[in-house]
C-alpha positions in Angstrom: 133.1 100.6 78.1 131.3 102.1 80.6 129.1 100.1 82.8 125.7 100.7 84.8 127.6 102.6 87.6 128.9 104.7 85.0 125.3 104.7 83.3 123.4 105.4 86.1 125.5 108.7 86.9 125.0 110.0 83.0 121.2 109.6 83.1 121.0 111.8 86.8 123.5 113.8 85.4 121.1 114.1 82.7 118.1 114.2 85.1 119.9 117.9 86.5 119.7 119.7 82.4 116.2 120.2 83.4 116.5 121.3 87.4 116.3 125.4 87.7 117.4 127.8 90.1 114.7 130.3 91.8 116.3 133.1 92.9 115.1 135.9 95.8 114.0 138.8 94.0 116.0 141.0 96.3 119.3 139.1 97.3 119.3 136.8 94.6 120.4 133.8 97.2 118.8 130.5 95.9 115.2 130.4 98.4 114.2 126.7 95.9 113.7 124.8 93.0 112.3 124.3 89.2 111.9 122.3 86.2 111.8 122.8 82.5 109.1 121.9 80.7 109.9 122.6 77.7 108.4 125.4 75.0 110.1 128.2 77.5 108.0 127.0 80.6 109.2 126.4 83.9 107.1 125.0 87.2 107.8 125.3 90.4 105.9 125.7 93.3 103.1 128.7 94.2 105.6 128.3 97.6 108.4 129.1 96.2 106.9 132.1 94.0 106.1 133.6 97.9 109.2 133.5 99.0 111.0 134.8 96.3 108.9 137.7 96.6 109.0 137.6 100.4 105.2 136.8 100.8 103.5 134.4 103.6 104.7 130.9 102.1 101.6 130.1 102.0 100.1 133.2 100.0 96.5 132.0 98.2 96.3 135.2 95.8 98.7 134.9 93.0 100.9 137.5 93.2 99.6 140.5 90.4 103.4 141.6 87.6 105.4 138.6 89.0 109.0 139.6 87.7 111.0 136.7 89.4 114.4 135.6 88.0 115.9 132.3 87.4 119.1 130.1 86.7 120.0 127.1 85.0 122.6 125.2 87.5 123.5 123.3 84.3 124.4 126.7 82.5 127.8 129.0 82.9 127.7 131.9 85.4 125.6 134.9 83.8 123.1 137.2 84.0 120.0 136.1 85.2 117.1 134.5 83.6 113.8 137.1 83.3 110.8 135.2 83.7 106.9 136.0 84.2 104.1 134.1 86.1 101.3 132.4 83.8 100.2 129.7 85.9 98.9 129.8 90.0 97.3 127.1 91.9 97.1 127.9 95.7 98.5 125.5 98.1 95.1 123.6 100.1 94.4 121.1 102.4 95.4 117.9 101.0 92.3 116.4 99.8 89.7 119.9 100.4 90.9 121.9 97.2 88.9 125.5 98.5 90.3 124.8 101.7 93.4 127.1 102.7 96.6 125.6 104.3 98.4 127.0 107.2 101.9 127.7 108.1 102.8 124.6 110.8 100.2 122.2 108.7 101.8 119.0 108.7 101.0 118.4 104.8 99.3 120.3 101.7 98.6 119.4 98.2 98.8 122.2 95.6 100.8 124.6 95.6 101.9 124.3 92.1 102.9 128.0 89.6 104.3 128.5 85.9 106.6 130.8 85.1 107.7 132.2 81.4 111.5 132.9 80.6 111.4 135.5 77.3 113.4 133.5 75.0 114.8 130.0 74.9 117.5 128.9 77.3 120.8 127.7 75.8 121.9 124.4 75.3 122.7 122.0 77.1 119.6 122.8 79.0 117.2 120.5 78.4 113.1 119.5 79.4 112.3 117.0 81.2 110.6 114.2 80.6 107.9 112.2 82.3 105.8 109.7 83.7 103.6 108.7 86.2 104.5 108.3 89.9 103.8 104.7 91.5 104.7 103.2 95.7 107.8 101.5 95.4 109.7 104.2 93.0 113.1 105.2 94.1 113.8 108.9 93.4 116.3 111.6 93.5 116.4 115.4 94.3 118.9 117.9 94.0 118.9 121.3 96.1 117.8 124.1 94.1 121.9 125.4 93.4 121.8 122.4 91.1 125.3 121.1 93.1 125.8 117.6 92.0 126.5 116.3 96.1 123.4 117.3 97.3 121.7 114.9 96.1 119.5 113.3 98.3 117.8 109.5 97.8 114.1 108.6 98.9 111.1 105.7 98.3 107.9 106.7 97.1 105.8 105.6 99.9 102.2 106.6 99.1 100.3 108.0 96.1 97.1 110.2 96.6 94.9 112.1 94.7 96.9 115.6 94.5 99.8 114.8 97.4 102.5 111.7 98.1 105.1 111.0 100.5 108.5 109.8 100.5 110.9 108.6 102.6 114.6 109.2 103.0 116.5 106.5 103.6 118.6 106.8 107.1 121.9 108.0 105.3 123.1 110.6 102.7 121.6 114.0 102.2 118.1 114.5 102.9 115.2 116.7 101.3 115.4 119.9 102.9 114.5 123.7 102.0 115.7 124.5 99.1 114.7 121.5 97.6 111.0 122.5 96.6 109.9 122.7 92.5 112.9 120.7 92.1 112.0 117.1 89.9 112.2 114.1 91.0 113.8 111.7 89.1 113.9 108.3 88.8 116.3 105.5 87.1 113.6 103.0 86.6 111.5 105.1 84.3 113.9 107.1 82.9 112.0 110.1 83.6 111.4 112.6 86.7 108.0 111.6 88.3 106.5 114.3 90.0 108.1 117.6 92.2 109.1 118.5 95.5 106.3 120.2 97.7 108.5 120.3 101.2 109.3 118.4 103.8 106.5 117.1 106.5 106.1 118.9 110.0 105.6 116.3 113.0 101.4 116.3 113.2 99.9 116.5 116.3 99.2 112.8 118.3 101.4 109.4 118.5 104.2 111.3 115.4 107.0 113.3 117.0 109.5 115.0 114.7 112.2 112.0 114.6 109.0 110.3 112.7 108.7 112.2 109.8 112.7 113.4 110.0 113.0 112.8 106.4 109.9 112.2 105.2 108.9 114.7 102.7 105.2 115.8 101.2 105.7 115.6 96.6 103.5 116.4 94.0 102.8 113.5 91.8 103.3 114.1 87.9 99.2 112.6 87.3 98.5 115.5 89.4 100.6 118.1 88.5 99.8 116.8 85.0 95.8 117.9 85.6 96.6 121.2 86.7 98.6 122.0 83.8 96.2 120.6 81.2 93.4 122.5 82.8 95.8 125.5 82.8 96.2 125.1 79.2 100.1 125.2 79.5 102.1 122.7 77.4 104.0 119.9 79.2 106.2 118.3 77.3 105.7 114.1 75.9 102.6 113.6 78.5 100.6 116.1 76.4 102.2 114.4 72.7 103.7 118.1 72.4 105.9 117.8 69.8 109.1 119.9 70.9 109.1 122.5 67.7 109.7 126.3 69.6 108.9 129.3 67.9 112.9 130.0 66.7 112.2 126.3 65.0 109.6 127.3 63.0 111.4 127.8 58.9 111.4 131.7 58.1 109.6 131.1 55.3 106.3 129.6 56.8 107.1 132.9 59.5 106.8 135.3 57.0 103.3 134.1 55.9 102.2 133.6 59.0 103.0 137.5 59.6 101.3 138.0 56.0 98.5 136.4 57.1 98.6 138.1 60.5 98.9 141.7 58.3 95.5 141.0 56.7 93.5 140.1 59.6 94.0 142.2 61.2 95.6 145.5 60.0 94.5 147.7 62.8 97.3 148.5 66.0 94.0 149.0 67.9 92.6 145.6 66.4 95.4 143.1 67.4 95.3 144.5 70.7 91.9 143.5 71.4 92.5 140.4 69.8 95.6 139.9 71.9 93.9 140.5 75.0 91.0 138.5 74.6 93.2 135.0 73.1 95.5 135.7 76.5 92.3 135.9 78.9 91.1 133.1 77.2 94.2 131.1 77.7 94.3 132.3 81.1 97.1 134.3 80.9 98.0 138.2 82.0 96.9 140.9 79.4 99.7 141.8 77.4 101.4 145.1 76.4 101.3 147.5 73.4 104.0 145.6 72.4 102.1 142.6 72.5 100.2 143.6 69.5 102.7 144.1 67.3 102.1 141.7 63.7 105.3 139.6 64.8 104.2 139.8 68.8 100.8 138.1 67.4 102.9 135.9 65.1 104.5 134.7 68.0 101.8 134.4 70.6 99.9 131.8 67.4 103.2 130.0 67.9 104.4 129.4 70.8 101.2 128.9 72.7 98.3 125.8 72.1 94.9 127.0 71.1 95.8 130.5 70.0 94.8 130.3 66.8 92.4 128.5 67.9 90.6 131.2 70.2 91.9 133.6 67.6 90.2 132.8 64.6 86.8 131.7 66.6 87.3 135.4 68.0 86.9 136.9 63.8 84.2 137.7 61.6 82.6 135.1 59.4 83.7 138.1 56.9 87.5 136.4 57.0 86.8 133.3 57.6 89.3 132.0 54.2 92.0 134.2 55.6 91.2 132.9 59.3 91.8 129.0 57.6 94.9 129.9 56.3 95.9 131.2 59.7 95.0 128.0 61.5 96.9 126.4 58.1 100.2 127.7 59.1 100.1 126.6 62.6 99.6 123.4 62.1 101.8 123.0 58.9 104.7 124.7 62.3 103.1 121.6 64.5 101.6 123.9 67.4 99.6 121.4 69.2 95.6 122.5 70.2 93.3 122.4 67.3 90.4 123.6 70.0 89.5 126.6 71.7 89.9 125.9 75.7 86.0 126.4 76.0 85.5 123.8 72.7 88.0 121.6 75.4 85.7 121.9 78.7 82.3 121.4 76.9 84.0 118.7 74.9 84.6 116.5 77.9 81.6 117.5 80.0 80.2 116.2 77.0 81.9 112.8 77.6 81.4 112.9 80.9 79.9 109.3 81.8 79.2 106.5 79.5 80.3 108.9 77.1 83.5 108.8 77.7 83.8 105.0 78.6 82.9 104.5 75.0 85.9 107.2 73.4 88.9 104.6 73.5 86.9 101.9 72.4 85.4 104.2 69.2 88.7 105.9 68.5 89.9 102.4 67.7 87.6 101.4 65.5 87.5 104.4 63.6 91.1 105.2 62.8 91.9 101.7 62.4 93.3 102.1 59.0 96.2 105.4 60.9 99.5 105.4 62.8 97.8 107.0 65.5 98.0 103.5 67.6 101.5 102.8 66.2 102.4 103.5 69.1 101.5 103.1 72.2 99.9 106.2 74.4 102.1 106.9 77.5 99.9 105.0 80.3 97.0 106.0 81.4 96.6 105.2 85.2 94.4 107.2 88.0 91.2 108.3 87.3 88.8 107.8 84.2 88.0 111.3 83.8 92.2 111.7 83.6 92.3 108.8 81.1 89.4 110.6 79.1 91.5 113.7 79.3 94.9 112.2 78.3 93.3 110.8 74.9 91.2 113.8 74.0 94.5 115.6 74.1 96.3 113.3 71.7 93.4 112.5 69.5 93.0 116.4 69.0 96.5 116.9 67.1 96.5 114.0 65.0 95.5 116.1 61.6 93.3 112.7 59.1 91.7 109.6 59.6 92.1 107.8 57.2 89.1 108.9 55.1 90.9 110.4 52.4 94.2 111.1 51.2 93.2 114.7 49.6 94.2 117.7 52.3 90.6 119.6 51.8 88.5 116.1 52.5 91.1 115.1 55.7 88.7 115.7 59.1 90.9 115.8 62.2 90.7 112.1 64.4 89.3 113.5 67.1 86.1 114.2 65.5 85.7 111.6 63.3 86.1 109.8 66.5 83.3 111.5 68.5 80.7 111.1 65.7 81.7 107.3 66.4 81.0 108.4 70.0 77.7 109.9 68.8 76.3 106.9 67.4 75.9 105.1 70.3 74.7 107.0 72.6 71.0 108.4 73.5 69.5 111.1 71.4 69.5 113.7 73.2 72.8 113.1 73.1 74.1 112.1 70.2 72.5 115.4 69.7 74.1 117.2 71.6 77.7 115.5 70.4 77.1 116.2 66.6 76.4 119.9 67.4 79.8 119.7 69.2 81.0 117.8 65.9 79.3 120.4 63.3 80.4 123.5 65.1 84.2 123.2 65.5 83.8 121.3 62.3 82.9 124.9 60.7 85.4 126.7 62.7 88.8 125.1 61.4 86.9 124.3 57.7 85.7 121.4 57.3 83.1 120.3 54.7 79.9 119.6 56.0 80.3 116.7 52.8 83.2 114.9 54.0 81.7 115.1 58.2 78.3 113.2 56.7 80.5 110.6 55.2 81.7 109.6 58.9 78.9 110.1 60.2 77.2 107.6 57.7 80.1 105.5 58.4 80.2 105.7 62.4 76.4 104.4 62.0 78.1 101.7 60.1 80.1 101.2 62.7 77.6 101.6 64.9 74.4 99.1 63.5 77.4 96.1 63.9 78.1 97.4 66.9 74.8 96.3 68.5 74.7 93.3 66.2 77.9 91.7 68.9 75.5 92.2 72.4 72.2 92.4 70.2 70.5 90.1 68.0 72.6 90.7 64.2 70.8 89.8 60.5 69.6 86.9 59.3 71.9 84.5 57.5 71.4 81.8 54.9 74.0 78.9 55.2 74.1 77.6 52.0 76.7 74.6 51.5 77.2 73.3 48.0 79.1 69.6 47.0 79.6 68.5 43.7 77.7 66.1 42.1 79.5 63.2 40.0 76.6 63.5 37.5 76.7 67.1 37.5 75.9 70.6 39.2 76.1 70.7 42.9 74.4 69.1 46.1 72.5 71.9 48.6 72.4 71.8 52.3 71.1 75.0 53.4 70.6 75.9 57.3 69.0 78.9 58.5 69.8 81.2 61.2 67.0 84.0 61.9 69.5 86.3 63.7 68.3 85.9 67.8 71.1 85.6 69.4 69.6 82.6 70.6 71.8 79.5 71.1 70.1 76.5 68.6 68.3 78.7 66.1 70.4 77.6 63.7 68.4 74.9 61.8 68.8 72.8 58.8 65.7 74.5 56.2 66.8 71.7 52.9 69.9 68.6 52.3 68.9 67.7 48.8 69.7 64.2 47.3 69.4 65.3 43.4 71.7 68.2 42.0 70.8 72.3 41.3 71.9 74.3 38.3 72.9 77.7 39.2 69.6 78.8 38.3 67.5 76.4 40.8 70.1 77.4 43.1 69.5 80.9 43.0 66.0 80.3 42.7 66.3 78.2 46.3 67.4 80.8 48.7 65.1 83.3 46.8 62.4 81.3 47.9 63.7 79.8 51.1 64.5 83.6 52.2 61.0 85.1 51.7 59.6 81.9 53.5 62.2 83.0 56.4 62.5 86.2 56.7 59.6 88.0 58.0 58.9 91.2 56.5 59.1 93.6 59.6 62.7 91.7 60.2 63.8 92.4 56.7 63.5 96.3 56.3 65.7 96.4 59.3 68.0 93.7 58.9 69.1 92.6 55.8 69.8 89.0 55.8 72.8 87.9 55.1 74.0 84.5 52.1 76.9 82.9 52.7 78.2 79.6 50.2 79.7 77.1 51.9 82.6 76.2 48.9 84.7 73.1 48.4 88.7 74.9 48.1 87.9 74.7 44.1 85.0 76.8 43.9 86.5 79.7 44.6 85.6 81.5 42.4 82.3 80.1 41.3 80.3 82.7 40.9 77.8 82.9 43.5 76.6 86.5 43.4 76.2 86.8 39.8 73.1 83.7 39.9 70.1 84.7 38.6 67.3 82.7 39.6 65.7 82.9 36.0 62.2 84.7 37.2 61.2 85.6 32.7 58.1 86.5 34.2 59.2 90.1 35.8 61.1 91.9 33.0 64.1 92.2 35.3 67.4 90.5 36.4 67.2 89.1 39.8 70.4 88.6 41.0 71.7 87.1 44.2 74.9 89.2 45.1 73.0 92.1 44.2 69.8 91.7 46.6 72.0 89.9 49.5 75.5 90.2 51.0 76.7 87.4 49.6 80.3 86.2 50.8 81.6 82.7 50.9 83.4 80.5 53.1 86.3 77.5 52.5 86.1 75.8 56.4 88.1 73.1 55.3 91.4 75.0 54.1 91.3 75.5 57.6 90.1 72.2 59.6 92.5 69.8 57.8 94.5 70.8 61.2 94.7 71.4 64.2 97.2 74.1 63.2 95.8 76.2 60.8 92.5 76.3 63.2 94.3 78.2 65.6 96.0 80.3 63.4 92.1 81.1 61.7 91.5 82.0 65.7 94.3 84.2 66.1 93.3 86.6 63.4 90.0 85.9 64.1 90.0 87.3 67.1 89.1 92.0 66.9 90.4 91.5 63.1 88.3 94.4 62.6 91.2 96.8 64.8 93.9 94.6 63.4 96.2 94.6 60.5 95.6 95.2 56.9 97.6 94.3 54.2 98.0 93.5 50.2 99.0 90.4 47.5 100.8 92.3 45.4 101.8 91.4 42.2 105.5 90.2 43.5 104.3 88.3 45.3 103.9 84.1 43.6 105.0 81.9 45.5 103.9 80.7 48.6 106.6 81.6 50.9 106.1 85.2 49.4 102.4 85.0 51.5 104.5 83.4 54.7 106.4 85.7 54.8 104.0 88.6 54.4 101.3 86.9 56.5 103.8 87.0 59.1 104.7 90.2 59.3 102.5 91.5 61.2 100.0 88.0 63.0 97.9 90.2 64.1 96.5 91.0 60.0 92.4 89.7 59.6 91.8 91.8 56.1 93.6 90.8 52.3 93.1 92.0 49.9 94.7 90.2 46.6 96.6 91.6 43.5 99.0 89.1 42.6 99.5 87.8 38.3 96.0 86.4 37.7 98.7 83.2 36.5 99.4 82.9 40.0 95.7 84.1 42.3 94.3 80.5 42.9 97.3 78.6 43.8 98.4 81.7 46.6 94.2 82.6 47.6 94.6 79.0 49.3 98.0 79.5 50.6 96.3 82.6 51.7 92.8 81.5 53.2 95.1 77.7 54.6 97.4 81.2 56.9 94.3 81.8 58.5 92.6 84.9 57.0 89.2 85.0 57.7 88.3 88.6 55.3 89.9 88.4 51.6 89.0 89.9 48.6 89.9 89.3 44.8 88.2 89.9 41.8 87.1 87.4 39.9 87.6 89.5 36.5 91.6 90.5 37.4 91.0 93.6 36.0 94.6 95.5 35.6 93.7 98.3 38.2 91.5 95.0 40.4 94.3 96.2 43.5 93.0 99.9 44.0 90.1 99.8 43.7 89.8 96.4 46.3 91.3 98.8 48.2 89.0 101.4 48.2 86.3 98.9 48.8 87.8 97.8 51.8 88.9 100.6 53.6 86.6 103.2 52.6 84.0 102.4 56.1 84.2 100.1 58.8 85.4 96.7 58.8 82.4 94.6 59.7 80.3 96.5 56.9 82.4 95.2 54.3 79.6 92.6 53.0 77.1 95.7 52.2 79.8 97.2 50.4 80.5 94.7 48.1 76.9 94.0 47.5 76.7 97.7 46.5 79.6 97.9 44.3 77.6 94.6 42.6 74.6 96.5 42.5 76.2 99.4 40.9 78.7 97.4 38.3 75.5 95.4 37.1 75.9 94.8 33.8 79.1 96.5 33.1 81.9 94.5 31.2 84.7 96.7 30.1 88.5 95.9 31.5 88.4 97.8 34.4 84.7 96.7 36.3 86.3 94.5 39.0 83.9 91.7 39.8 84.4 91.1 43.9 85.1 87.8 45.4 84.7 88.5 49.7 85.7 85.4 51.5 83.9 86.2 55.1 85.0 83.6 57.9 82.9 85.7 60.4 84.1 83.3 63.5 81.5 85.4 65.5 78.8 83.1 63.5 80.4 79.8 62.6 79.4 77.8 59.6 77.2 74.6 61.1 78.9 72.1 63.4 80.3 69.6 60.7 82.4 72.7 59.0 84.4 73.4 62.1 84.6 71.0 64.7 87.0 67.9 64.8 87.1 65.4 67.9 90.1 63.2 66.6 91.9 67.0 67.2 91.5 66.1 71.1 92.6 62.3 71.2 95.8 63.6 68.8 96.6 65.6 71.3 95.3 64.5 74.6 
């Protein structure tokens, strides 16, 4: 049985599997460290590269044709592995990226470089995992040769924008020459949190050498992540990297890519020209003629995120269909990055400021029925711009937004989210964001009609969202109470939707029962009297019927006012969004009320579930609804003989939004699910109204007559139906 100490030792040994020794080009001695990022990429310090090449420590210009050799200490002794420089950030004065740092200055920032191996390292070498650096973390570093006894333990004392400090305890080894470029492993996070830059020199002033003897300068992961993002290099889990290398791509898929590339660019000079353009756009050194082979170009699009995007952007429109096949194959190979670097930079510029602050909310509501949010995104600390960029990169590689299951009609989640953001911005910002979406959609093959459907959904969502902070639609609340003599007594309240307190007022209280036709005529008359024409044009009224549990299936949406002179019907559920509420089921106990409140809070972002034919007992409903206590939307498709009983159970369990078919048609559950999911949750009443209009007069066995329970906690019914002061006495 392993103890805690054994596990720590094993974890730390595993961390050293990503450690790299950077060798001097002349003597092959270890001059510093590096860390393996995956996908043949190594991260180290720019000054380590300078030292390996015999240059001055803080030389700012990136070395040309830099060929360095490295070793993985975890691998058996063998020939050093060749690398080439692919990204560079010279050291600069801390907090001043444009000012060079001079030898002898006490601290610096930047100082990063990325090297690329010619092939993947053998096992057990492994890519590092990363987490953000925070004050107080205990970290461990190793000398560049990876010897286990060279560990140096420190504590993170300060984290700045582009650098940080760690302080070693006055015992054991200390960070020194040869540690630069190596990872800082944190046991608590079970990941590396930064990179060693160097040892701090004693500054001028009261500090002396002994004051900073064990203080090292480090690059926090959040600073490294920004650098890698700007360089468009893939950096493991923090960027949603799939971990797939080109060698892992199935031979069949690779062969298809080979055929597509050959069809696109049969001439070697063409391939060379396009390869140079792709490498230039990605900020990588120019390729040789050998890189312009068909196999070389296939390798480029498989291993370099965004390479396929740049290549297809460069190709003539006449080759569009073949270019789309190339993109599709790269998606099949899980190559990240559907945007070109220019498209990404343009989007981030458009999202600067208020649009960026709207992105997460828009994405959560746009992708409410996807698995995108099932796994939490890695912590996004630091500056707001970092959070926006991180979310953009995560969304970019999620293909599909739940709008359709047909592959040709799927839209990348990022494009849908940007459409939702655009719907909330000013007209100028909206036009620019939509122009960006349209351009990317055209390049990657999203059909215009599909994109327009997402835009309509976004506009519906924006309308509903504004209603949360601006006046809502007018609302007529009609309470129906059974009369012993037949018919129903009506009590009616009207809310003009101005958002002001105290505007809900009672407009009618019946002493005499009414029949369906009379109720319909009453509702029409009150709405015509109360809702001004100008308001009606902007916001269609919502009509909610407050009913008793036995009347949940009362066909109030079908009631016609019986105006024979007009020559055409006047059906409530066709002309207005008609919903029902049954507060009695949730106000019978404080427990039921609390359940409804919990499920109602933010229900658009909550889960959706379905009651199926296999659900026949109340305990089945209970188990289903408690699998996810945030479930707020339910489609009821159980057997007809069980439905009246189980729908009452669902509402008593606090479900605020429920949809079922009054006709119990055989295919009801699929159509109900489509009604529920094909649009923003808050626009469901309007979708149901439109469905009633489409199917008016249809009598086939497949015709669905939807009943919508819409128990919206943001607009509760009049006071008597949702408050019971006796609960305070019972719980005091």
